[in-house]
C-alpha positions as CSV (number, residue, x, y, z in Angstrom):
1,X,209.5,178.1,24.4
2,X,207.1,178.2,21.4
3,X,210.1,178.3,19.1
4,X,211.2,174.9,20.5
5,X,207.7,173.5,20.0
6,X,207.6,174.9,16.5
7,X,210.9,173.3,15.7
8,X,209.7,169.9,17.1
9,X,206.5,170.1,15.1
10,X,208.4,171.0,11.9
11,X,210.8,168.1,12.5
12,X,208.0,165.6,13.1
13,X,206.2,166.8,10.0
14,X,209.4,166.4,7.9
15,X,209.9,162.9,9.2
16,X,206.3,162.0,8.4
17,X,206.7,163.5,4.9
18,X,209.9,161.6,4.3
19,X,208.3,158.3,5.5
20,X,205.3,158.9,3.3
21,X,207.6,159.5,0.3
22,X,209.5,156.3,1.1
23,X,206.3,154.3,1.3
24,X,205.1,155.7,-2.0
25,X,208.4,155.0,-3.7
26,X,208.5,151.5,-2.4
27,X,204.9,150.8,-3.3
28,X,205.6,152.1,-6.9
29,X,208.6,149.9,-7.1
30,X,206.8,146.8,-5.9
31,X,203.8,147.3,-8.2
32,X,205.8,148.6,-11.2
33,X,204.0,152.0,-11.1
34,X,206.8,154.4,-12.2
35,X,204.6,157.4,-11.6
36,X,204.0,156.5,-7.9
37,X,207.7,155.7,-7.4
38,X,208.6,159.2,-8.9
39,X,206.0,160.9,-6.6
40,X,207.6,159.2,-3.7
41,X,211.1,160.4,-4.6
42,X,209.6,163.9,-5.1
43,X,207.9,163.8,-1.7
44,X,211.2,162.8,0.0
45,X,213.2,165.4,-1.8
46,X,210.6,168.1,-0.8
47,X,210.8,167.0,2.8
48,X,214.6,167.2,2.7
49,X,214.5,170.6,1.2
50,X,212.2,171.9,3.8
51,X,214.4,170.5,6.5
52,X,217.5,172.1,5.0
53,X,215.7,175.4,4.6
54,X,214.6,175.4,8.2
55,X,218.2,174.8,9.2
56,X,219.4,177.8,7.1
57,X,216.8,180.0,8.6
58,X,217.7,179.1,12.1
59,X,221.4,179.7,11.5
60,X,220.8,183.0,9.8
61,X,218.6,184.0,12.8
62,X,221.4,183.1,15.1
63,X,223.9,185.2,13.2
64,X,221.5,188.1,13.2
65,X,221.0,187.8,17.0
66,X,224.8,187.7,17.5
67,X,225.2,190.8,15.4
68,X,222.5,192.7,17.3
69,X,224.1,191.7,20.7
70,X,227.5,192.9,19.5
71,X,226.0,196.4,18.7
72,X,224.4,196.8,22.2
């Protein structure tokens, strides 16, 4: 059960990070602040990377569980 809650928390955090990055990027674009726009792109990319990494970890864990069950 706590794994499900952890995944939900991670997913929510990633979405907040992505939204924050989009907001920074848009604010930078609207004000002509290239640095803020770049920070926003970086924040969004970081959120996507974390989300992808979480997916890889979950799949690897599933493969490991399957292999352990096969040995039993």
